[in-house]
C-alpha positions in Angstrom: 34.4 19.8 -56.9 32.5 18.1 -54.1 34.1 16.9 -50.9 34.7 13.1 -50.6 32.4 11.2 -48.3 34.6 10.2 -45.3 31.9 7.9 -43.7 33.0 4.3 -43.3 29.9 3.1 -45.2 27.9 2.3 -42.1 25.9 5.5 -42.1 23.4 6.4 -44.8 24.1 9.7 -46.7 20.3 10.5 -46.2 19.2 12.5 -43.2 17.5 10.4 -40.4 14.0 11.6 -41.3 14.3 10.5 -45.0 15.7 7.0 -44.4 13.3 4.1 -45.0 12.1 2.5 -41.8 11.3 -1.1 -41.2 7.7 -1.9 -40.0 7.9 -3.0 -36.4 7.0 -6.7 -35.9 4.3 -7.8 -33.5 5.8 -9.3 -30.3 4.2 -11.4 -27.6 2.7 -8.5 -25.8 0.9 -7.2 -28.9 -0.6 -10.7 -29.4 -1.7 -10.8 -25.7 -3.3 -7.4 -26.1 -5.2 -8.6 -29.2 -6.3 -11.8 -27.3 -7.6 -9.7 -24.3 -9.5 -7.4 -26.7 -11.2 -10.4 -28.3 -12.0 -11.9 -24.8 -13.6 -8.6 -23.6 -15.7 -8.3 -26.8 -16.8 -11.9 -26.4 -17.7 -11.3 -22.8 -19.8 -8.3 -23.8 -21.6 -10.4 -26.5 -22.3 -13.3 -24.1 -23.6 -10.9 -21.4 -25.9 -9.3 -23.9 -27.2 -12.7 -25.1 -27.7 -13.8 -21.5 -29.7 -10.7 -20.7 -31.9 -11.3 -23.7 -32.6 -14.9 -22.7 -34.1 -13.8 -19.4 -35.7 -10.7 -20.8 -33.7 -8.5 -18.5 -35.0 -4.9 -18.7 -33.4 -1.8 -17.1 -35.7 -0.1 -14.6 -37.0 3.4 -15.4 -35.3 6.4 -14.0 -36.1 7.3 -10.4 -38.8 9.9 -10.1 -37.7 13.3 -8.8 -40.2 13.2 -5.9 -38.6 10.0 -4.5 -35.2 11.6 -4.4 -36.4 14.7 -2.6 -38.3 12.6 -0.1 -35.2 10.6 0.7 -32.6 13.4 0.8 -33.9 15.3 3.9 -33.8 12.2 6.1 -30.2 11.6 5.2 -29.2 15.2 5.9 -31.0 15.3 9.3 -28.5 12.7 10.6 -25.5 14.8 9.5 -25.6 17.0 12.6 -26.1 20.7 13.2 
């Protein structure tokens, strides 16, 4: 014969891992996080469109000779 359940009815007979869980509801901070994500994405989009309007182009990479010509002058002021 099985032992009677002495719980007061408040606890579920299932273990904690097997109990069904409620889906957490979105609160104010989750909504603010979503709004800030949309604002950042809109800012990126508008910056891209602004750059395309004025035909903004990124400069080419600096040639290696230019960096080596500049580097010794900086190091000469560093001291002995």
